[in-house]
KOLLUM-550791 format. One line per 3 residues: number of its first residue (from 1); their letters; for each residue x, y, z of C-alpha. Coordinates in steps of 0.2 Angstrom, whole numbers, plus 5000, padded with zeros to 4 digits. Example, Ala and Ser with C-alpha at 12.3 -4.5 7.8 and 13.67 -1.06 7.14 Angstrom:
1	AS	5062 4978 5039  5068 4995 5036
END
This chain:
1	MSD	5450 4539 4705  5434 4540 4694  5425 4532 4709
4	LRP	5430 4546 4720  5426 4562 4710  5407 4560 4711
7	RNR	5408 4559 4730  5419 4574 4732  5408 4585 4721
10	TSR	5393 4580 4732  5402 4584 4748  5408 4601 4741
13	LVR	5389 4605 4736  5383 4601 4754  5396 4612 4763
16	RRR	5391 4627 4751  5373 4625 4756  5376 4624 4774
19	TIV	5386 4640 4772  5372 4649 4764  5360 4643 4777
22	VTS	5370 4648 4792  5374 4665 4784  5355 4669 4782
25	IVA	5351 4663 4800  5365 4675 4806  5358 4689 4795
28	VAV	5340 4687 4801  5346 4686 4819  5356 4702 4817
31	LVA	5340 4710 4809  5329 4705 4823  5341 4711 4836
34	VVA	5342 4729 4828  5323 4730 4827  5322 4725 4846
37	AVA	5335 4738 4851  5325 4752 4842  5309 4746 4849
40	IAV	5316 4747 4867  5324 4764 4864  5307 4771 4859
43	AAP	5298 4764 4873  5311 4768 4886  5305 4779 4902
46	GKK	5312 4796 4905  5310 4801 4886  5312 4820 4884
49	APM	5296 4830 4879  5297 4838 4862  5303 4855 4862
52	PVP	5291 4869 4858  5290 4876 4840  5299 4892 4839
55	SAS	5288 4907 4833  5292 4918 4818  5301 4930 4831
58	GSA	5312 4914 4837  5304 4912 4854  5293 4898 4860
61	TTT	5274 4900 4859  5266 4900 4876  5247 4901 4880
64	PTA	5243 4916 4891  5235 4914 4908  5219 4924 4910
67	TPT	5220 4937 4925  5204 4935 4936  5195 4952 4937
70	PSP	5192 4957 4955  5174 4960 4960  5170 4979 4964
73	TPT	5168 4983 4983  5150 4988 4985  5147 5005 4990
76	PTP	5135 5006 5006  5119 5016 5003  5117 5029 5017
79	TFN	5102 5028 5027  5092 5044 5031  5091 5046 5050
82	KSA	5073 5050 5054  5077 5053 5073  5089 5067 5069
85	QSL	5076 5080 5074  5062 5079 5086  5044 5078 5079
88	DDP	5036 5084 5096  5047 5099 5100  5039 5115 5092
91	NSY	5056 5122 5091  5062 5108 5079  5061 5111 5060
94	WVV	5053 5093 5058  5039 5095 5072  5023 5087 5065
97	VNK	5007 5097 5069  4991 5090 5064  4973 5086 5071
100	LRP	4980 5073 5083  4997 5081 5086  4993 5099 5094
103	LAP	5007 5110 5099  5014 5109 5116  5013 5122 5124
106	SDF	4997 5127 5114  5002 5145 5115  5020 5142 5108
109	AAA	5028 5157 5100  5046 5154 5091  5060 5166 5098
112	DLV	5068 5169 5082  5053 5176 5072  5059 5189 5059
115	EVP	5050 5200 5045  5051 5191 5028  5058 5204 5015
118	VPY	5047 5198 5001  5031 5207 4993  5015 5202 5003
121	VNQ	4997 5204 5007  4998 5203 5026  5015 5207 5033
124	PFL	5024 5191 5035  5035 5184 5049  5044 5168 5050
127	RQV	5058 5160 5059  5075 5166 5052  5080 5150 5042
130	ASD	5063 5149 5035  5063 5167 5030  5080 5166 5022
133	AVV	5073 5151 5012  5058 5160 5006  5069 5175 5000
136	AMF	5080 5163 4990  5065 5153 4983  5056 5169 4977
139	AAF	5072 5175 4969  5075 5158 4960  5056 5158 4955
142	HAE	5058 5175 4946  5075 5171 4938  5068 5154 4931
145	TGL	5051 5160 4925  5050 5179 4924  5035 5179 4936
148	SMQ	5033 5184 4953  5025 5178 4969  5020 5186 4986
151	SQS	5016 5180 5003  4998 5179 5008  5000 5173 5025
154	AYR	5014 5167 5036  5016 5166 5055  5000 5168 5065
157	SYS	4999 5167 5085  4987 5157 5095  4976 5172 5097
160	TQV	4976 5176 5078  4972 5158 5074  4957 5159 5086
163	RVY	4950 5174 5075  4954 5165 5058  4947 5149 5063
166	QGW	4931 5157 5070  4929 5166 5053  4929 5150 5044
169	VDS	4917 5142 5056  4905 5157 5053  4907 5155 5034
172	LGQ	4907 5136 5032  4901 5128 5048  4913 5119 5059
175	AGA	4914 5103 5048  4919 5114 5033  4931 5124 5043
178	DLT	4940 5109 5050  4944 5104 5032  4951 5121 5027
181	SAR	4958 5129 5044  4966 5122 5059  4959 5125 5077
184	PGY	4970 5136 5088  4985 5126 5095  4984 5114 5080
187	SEH	4990 5126 5066  5006 5125 5057  5007 5144 5055
190	QTG	5009 5145 5073  5026 5136 5072  5033 5151 5061
193	LAI	5038 5138 5047  5023 5139 5036  5018 5151 5023
196	DIN	5003 5153 5011  5009 5159 4994  5000 5169 4980
199	ALP	5004 5176 4963  5009 5193 4960  4999 5201 4954
202	DQG	4985 5191 4961  4976 5180 4948  4959 5177 4958
205	CAL	4964 5160 4966  4971 5166 4982  4969 5152 4996
208	EVC	4959 5142 4983  4961 5125 4976  4962 5132 4958
211	WGN	4978 5141 4963  4986 5124 4959  4983 5126 4941
214	TPH	4995 5142 4941  5013 5141 4934  5018 5148 4951
217	AQW	5010 5133 4960  5017 5120 4947  5034 5127 4950
220	LHA	5033 5126 4969  5027 5108 4967  5042 5103 4957
223	QAW	5055 5114 4964  5051 5119 4983  5061 5105 4990
226	RFG	5077 5113 4984  5074 5126 4997  5069 5116 5011
229	FIV	5050 5117 5008  5036 5104 5005  5018 5106 4999
232	RYP	5011 5101 5015  4993 5096 5010  4992 5087 4994
235	GDK	4975 5084 4986  4976 5065 4986  4981 5065 5005
238	TPI	4965 5072 5014  4962 5056 5023  4980 5057 5029
241	TGY	4982 5075 5033  4964 5080 5037  4964 5095 5025
244	ESE	4958 5097 5008  4971 5102 4994  4981 5118 4998
247	PYH	4994 5120 4985  4998 5137 4991  5002 5131 5008
250	LRY	5022 5128 5010  5030 5120 5025  5049 5123 5029
253	VGV	5057 5106 5035  5075 5110 5030  5084 5105 5013
256	QLA	5089 5088 5020  5072 5081 5024  5064 5090 5009
259	TEL	5076 5081 4998  5073 5064 5005  5055 5067 5003
262	HNT	5057 5072 4985  5069 5058 4981  5057 5044 4989
265	GVT	5041 5051 4982  5033 5052 5000  5022 5067 5000
268	TLE	5016 5068 5019  5026 5069 5035  5013 5057 5043
271	EFF	5018 5043 5030  5037 5047 5030  5038 5045 5049
274	GLP	5025 5031 5051  5013 5042 5061  4995 5038 5062
277	AAP	4984 5047 5049  4975 5062 5056  4959 5064 5046
280	DYA	4949 5072 5061  4952 5078 5079  4952 5067 5093
283	K	4938 5077 5103
END
């Protein structure tokens, strides 16, 4: 029996070592299987996105979408209708009379001439609408400045213009007269829409360039458009109009046209309507 004990002890030791090895292999295999399963679960498709983090109020925080601002609709700019009235018909408030554009007929006389109820040197007559505008303009001037104005000269018939023009020819010669007075049939005064204005009382510059330095002339230069009038012969436009500066000569064209001339800064009818300059008579 002594021979068998050592052999049995060795056999038991071998079996124990085998058991430990097998157990270790099984444990490692189980561990590998668990790790593989976890990795597959993490990488699997169809995984749900993480839920949004609730805000302090308990609702999910979302990013606001900017609302586009609509572009404003452009407002069309109205265009002034330059053909609204005739430039040739002597009955038109826009008729353009100059050294190249005589009245037709030459002895034209407006049918609606009335006496203008304002102070005057020579009894004034104008067409009704121009007369009403003069009365309103004189009243506004007095209310705004405390000063007064009077009419120096208004409507003149063809026959009257014959005498007036000849008087200037006798005084200045024909060349000088043509710079200051219109020949018969070419005068704005014959339209019943023009008036020469003077201060009241007279300050000594009636029908002279120096009248432009008076507060009366300066007010008219800035404000006459409100009543439908323009200063017809500016001092810097002699090559266009054919006349030297006449700060006292006001021409009625209506509030619409006078306002457009004021707003655009155009100072002559020839330039505004694209008409040829009229520095001298054609014959």
